[in-house]
Every structure is written in C-alpha cells, then in structure tokens.
N, C-alpha and C positions, 0 to 999 in steps of 0.2 A: 601238699598240704596234708593228704589224708595217708601217707606212706606209713607212719607210725601207727595209725589206727589200723590199717590193713594188716600190718604185721601182728599187732596184738591178736587180731581177729583170727588169722590164720593159725597162730599157736593155740588159741583156745579151741577151734575146731579140730586140730590134731589130736589135742588131749581128749576131747570128747569121743572122736572116732578111732582112737588108739586101741581100743578093746576088741575092735572088728578088723576084719581083713580088707581094710580100706587102702585105696590109693589115692594120691593128689595128682591131677593132671597139671604139670609144669607150664603148659601153655595157657589154660584158661581158669586154672583153680578149682575145677569140678571134683567133688569128691565121690568116689564109686567103688563098688566092691571088685575083688580080684577074680581070678579065673577058677579058683577053688569053691567059689560062691555061685553067683549067677553071672560072672563075667561081664558085668556091665562097663568095666573099664575097657576091655578090649573091644566090646560094641561101640564104646565112644571112639576109639582109635579107629576102627573101621569106617565111621561114618565123618571122621575128622582127620584124615592122613597126616596132616600137618602137626598132629597133637601127639607125637610119639613118645615122648620123655614123661615119666611118671615116677613118684616116689611112694613107697610104701610108708604110712603114716606112723606106724609102730616101730618097725626095724630101721627105718631110713635107708631102705635099700631102694636104688634108682634103677629103673628098667627102661629099655628102649625098645618099643614094638617094632619099629622099622628095622631094627639090627637083630631083633630076637634074642636079645641078651642084656 
C-alpha cells in the first residue's frame, strides 16, 4: 500500500542530500556520510555487517563494503 509513497520519499531524500557526500544503505535506507567526511556509512557497515551494499546519492555509484569495491 505504501510502496509508491516510499518511492517518492526516497527520491525526495536523495535530492535533498545530493549536494553532500551522502550514501544510502540498500539494506535499511539509512543516509550517512562517506569516508571523505566522517565515515559514518563505514561505521554503519562495521556495526551491521549484512548492510554491505550502498549507493552514492549524487553519483549513483554502488559500493560493496564486503567486497571493498
């Protein structure tokens, strides 16, 4: 029922955070900064090892912490 609303919400958040070095966790939807800032996404992965796939919200680059690529 809320799938469409969630998609719109994610797009709006991506636009909001696109001017920052923000990454989106593909497991839980958490928005956090990358390694060049405070490395909060790396810390998120280190405390949640199953949350290894992330996407950069501006460049749409996908990264896997488990694979380190």
